C-alpha positions in Angstrom: -4.6 -26.9 52.0 -7.2 -27.8 55.4 -7.9 -31.3 55.4 -11.2 -31.4 53.5 -9.4 -30.0 49.7 -6.2 -32.5 50.5 -8.7 -35.4 51.1 -10.6 -34.1 48.3 -7.7 -33.8 45.4 -4.9 -35.9 47.0 -6.1 -38.7 49.3 -9.1 -39.9 47.8 -8.6 -42.9 45.3 -11.4 -41.9 42.8 -9.7 -38.6 42.0 -5.6 -38.9 42.1 -4.0 -40.4 39.3 -0.2 -42.3 41.1 2.9 -42.3 38.0 6.4 -43.1 37.8 8.7 -42.0 36.5 12.7 -42.5 35.9 15.3 -39.1 36.2 17.6 -39.7 33.6 19.5 -36.6 34.5 19.6 -36.3 38.1 21.5 -32.6 38.4 19.5 -31.4 35.9 16.2 -32.4 37.8 17.5 -30.6 40.6 17.7 -27.3 38.3 14.6 -27.1 37.0 13.5 -27.8 40.9 16.1 -24.7 41.8 14.5 -23.0 39.1 11.1 -23.2 39.5 10.3 -23.3 43.2 13.4 -20.8 44.2 13.5 -17.5 45.7 14.5 -16.2 42.2 11.5 -14.8 40.0 13.6 -14.0 36.5 14.5 -17.7 36.1 11.2 -19.0 36.5 9.4 -15.8 34.8 12.1 -16.8 31.6 10.9 -20.3 32.0 7.0 -19.7 32.3 7.3 -17.5 29.1 9.7 -19.6 26.8 7.1 -22.8 27.4 4.2 -21.3 27.9 2.1 -22.2 24.7 3.7 -26.1 25.3 1.7 -26.0 28.2 -1.5 -29.2 28.5 -3.9 -29.9 31.1 -3.3 -26.7 33.3 -5.4 -27.4 36.4 -6.2 -23.2 37.8 
């Protein structure tokens, strides 16, 4: 993002939403992060295919 996009989408209080989260299982959260952000495409694709119908409020 350039600076203007960042300001409009993230830094502007009128457009941002802050959520507080709590992690019950840090190990599971770490594993999910590795699947979704890692270098291996296949596990990420499997996750997307498995959960595609559950997706709501997509920002595309």
